[in-house]
C-alpha positions in Angstrom: -156.0 -200.0 6.4 -159.0 -200.4 3.9 -159.7 -203.7 4.9 -160.0 -203.0 8.5 -162.3 -200.1 7.5 -164.3 -202.5 5.5 -164.8 -204.8 8.4 -165.4 -201.9 10.7 -167.9 -199.6 8.6 -169.4 -202.4 6.3 -173.0 -202.7 7.9 -173.2 -199.4 9.5 -174.5 -196.0 8.5 -171.3 -194.7 7.9 -170.7 -196.8 5.2 -171.4 -194.9 2.3 -169.9 -191.8 3.4 -166.7 -192.9 4.7 -165.8 -196.4 2.7 -166.6 -194.9 -1.0 -164.3 -191.9 -0.2 -161.7 -193.7 0.8 -162.0 -196.7 -1.9 -161.6 -193.5 -4.5 -158.5 -192.2 -2.6 -156.8 -195.5 -2.6 -157.7 -196.5 -6.5 -156.5 -192.3 -7.3 -153.3 -193.1 -5.3 -152.7 -196.6 -7.0 -153.3 -194.8 -10.7 -151.2 -192.3 -9.5 -148.0 -194.6 -8.8 -148.8 -196.4 -12.0 -148.3 -193.6 -13.9 -145.0 -192.2 -12.7 -144.0 -196.1 -12.6 -144.6 -196.0 -16.4 -143.0 -192.7 -17.1 -139.7 -193.4 -15.3 -139.8 -197.0 -16.9 -140.1 -195.5 -20.7 -137.5 -192.8 -19.9 -135.4 -195.2 -18.9 -136.2 -197.8 -21.6 -135.3 -195.2 -24.3 -132.4 -194.2 -22.6 -131.0 -197.8 -22.2 -131.7 -198.3 -25.6 -129.7 -195.2 -26.3 -126.6 -196.2 -24.6 -126.4 -200.1 -25.7 -126.5 -198.7 -29.5 -123.3 -196.5 -28.7 -120.2 -198.7 -29.5 -118.0 -199.4 -26.4 -114.4 -197.8 -27.1 -111.1 -199.0 -25.2 -111.0 -195.8 -23.5 -114.3 -196.9 -21.8 -113.2 -200.3 -20.6 -111.8 -199.7 -17.0 -109.5 -202.6 -15.4 -108.6 -203.0 -11.8 -106.4 -200.3 -10.5 -107.4 -197.7 -12.5 -109.6 -196.3 -10.1 -108.5 -192.6 -11.2 -109.2 -193.2 -15.1 -112.8 -194.4 -13.9 -113.4 -191.4 -11.7 -112.1 -189.3 -14.6 -114.3 -190.6 -17.1 -117.5 -190.7 -14.9 -116.4 -186.7 -14.3 -116.2 -186.2 -18.2 -119.3 -187.8 -19.1 -121.0 -186.0 -16.3 -119.4 -182.5 -17.4 -120.9 -183.0 -20.8 -124.3 -184.5 -20.0 -127.2 -182.4 -21.3 -131.1 -182.6 -20.0 -130.9 -184.8 -17.4 -128.7 -187.2 -15.7 -130.7 -190.4 -14.6 -129.0 -193.1 -12.6 -130.4 -196.7 -12.2 -128.5 -198.7 -9.6 -130.0 -201.4 -7.2 -127.2 -200.6 -4.7 -127.3 -196.7 -4.6 -127.0 -195.9 -1.0 -126.0 -193.1 1.5 -122.7 -193.3 0.6 -122.7 -193.1 -3.5 -124.3 -189.3 -2.7 -120.5 -188.6 -3.1 -121.3 -189.0 -6.8 -123.7 -186.5 -6.6 -121.0 -184.1 -5.3 -118.9 -185.3 -8.1 -121.5 -184.5 -10.6 -122.6 -181.1 -9.4 -118.6 -179.9 -9.2 -118.8 -180.4 -13.2 -122.7 -179.7 -13.6 -124.1 -177.7 -11.5 -127.6 -177.4 -12.6 -128.1 -180.5 -14.5 -131.4 -182.3 -12.9 -130.6 -185.6 -11.5 -132.7 -188.7 -10.7 -131.9 -192.0 -9.1 -133.6 -195.1 -9.2 -132.9 -197.8 -6.5 -134.2 -200.5 -4.3 -136.0 -201.0 -1.4 -134.2 -204.2 -0.6 -130.9 -202.1 -0.5 -132.1 -199.3 2.0 -133.3 -201.7 4.0 -130.2 -204.0 3.8 -128.0 -201.4 4.7 -130.2 -199.9 7.3 -131.3 -196.4 6.2 -133.8 -194.9 8.4 -137.2 -193.9 7.3 -138.4 -191.4 6.2 -136.0 -191.9 3.5 -135.8 -188.5 1.8 -134.8 -187.4 5.6 -132.0 -189.9 5.9 -130.5 -188.5 2.7 -131.0 -184.7 3.3 -129.4 -185.4 6.5 -126.7 -187.6 5.1 -126.0 -184.8 2.3 -125.8 -182.1 5.0 -123.7 -183.9 7.9 -121.2 -186.1 5.8 -120.9 -184.8 2.1 -121.4 -181.2 1.5 -123.0 -178.2 3.2 -123.5 -176.7 0.0 -127.1 -177.9 -1.7 -127.1 -180.6 -4.0 -129.5 -178.8 -6.6 -132.6 -181.0 -8.2 -131.8 -184.1 -6.8 -134.9 -187.0 -6.8 -134.2 -190.5 -5.4 -136.8 -192.9 -6.1 -137.1 -196.0 -4.1 -138.6 -198.7 -5.8 -139.3 -202.5 -4.9 -140.5 -205.8 -7.1 -142.0 -208.4 -5.1 -141.9 -209.1 -1.5 -138.1 -208.8 -1.0 -138.6 -205.3 -2.3 -135.6 -205.9 -5.4 -134.9 -203.4 -8.0 -136.7 -203.8 -11.6 -133.5 -203.1 -14.0 -130.5 -205.4 -13.1 -128.0 -203.3 -14.8 -126.5 -200.3 -13.9 -126.7 -197.2 -16.2 -126.0 -193.6 -15.9 -128.1 -191.7 -18.8 -128.3 -188.4 -20.3 -130.5 -187.3 -22.9 -128.2 -188.1 -25.8 -126.1 -191.0 -24.4 -125.3 -193.4 -21.4 -123.0 -195.4 -19.5 -123.4 -199.0 -18.6 -121.7 -199.5 -15.4 -120.7 -203.0 -14.7 -120.4 -202.7 -11.2 -121.0 -200.1 -8.1 -119.5 -196.9 -9.0 -117.8 -197.4 -5.7 -116.1 -200.2 -6.9 -115.1 -199.1 -10.4 -111.2 -199.5 -10.9 -110.8 -201.5 -7.9 -110.5 -205.2 -7.5 -109.3 -207.8 -9.8 -111.1 -207.9 -12.8 -112.0 -205.4 -15.6 -115.2 -203.5 -15.9 -116.8 -201.6 -18.4 -117.8 -198.1 -18.7 
């Protein structure tokens, strides 16, 4: 858009009155996006560092066929979470809204933020605008009760729009969980996963 405007107005009388404000708006937008990304990254890095420092316990290991145990662990953790819950999962999509419902069943007011990938939204064909698609899916397929304070941030690194953080984490103010697979697959399949 900026390049097209430059080509169109560069050598006209409107260049100074049109191009400068367009440049300023683009610059301010880029600065805002950078500050938001930096803030999300610093909070996420702090939570990940805290979660890594906690030694895993045998009770936190979920094996194949232990789906109920996995769900009970997640629910118990969500009930005890304080301050916030931040989930970073490259494969968080519409179906994973069930986990927001689960969180709300035990911790109704805690703010929840999800960081997911643009690539996954495109792979599962989530219609844009994404916020409308998520709100509609919540109301139509998940719950008729409001979700509360939930923020879903879709990010994309590189041309494919991949997630910048490889591992899956559920973080709160004082602790966190490293999820070894998608939350939907916990306790399923033929291998054990840490939680």
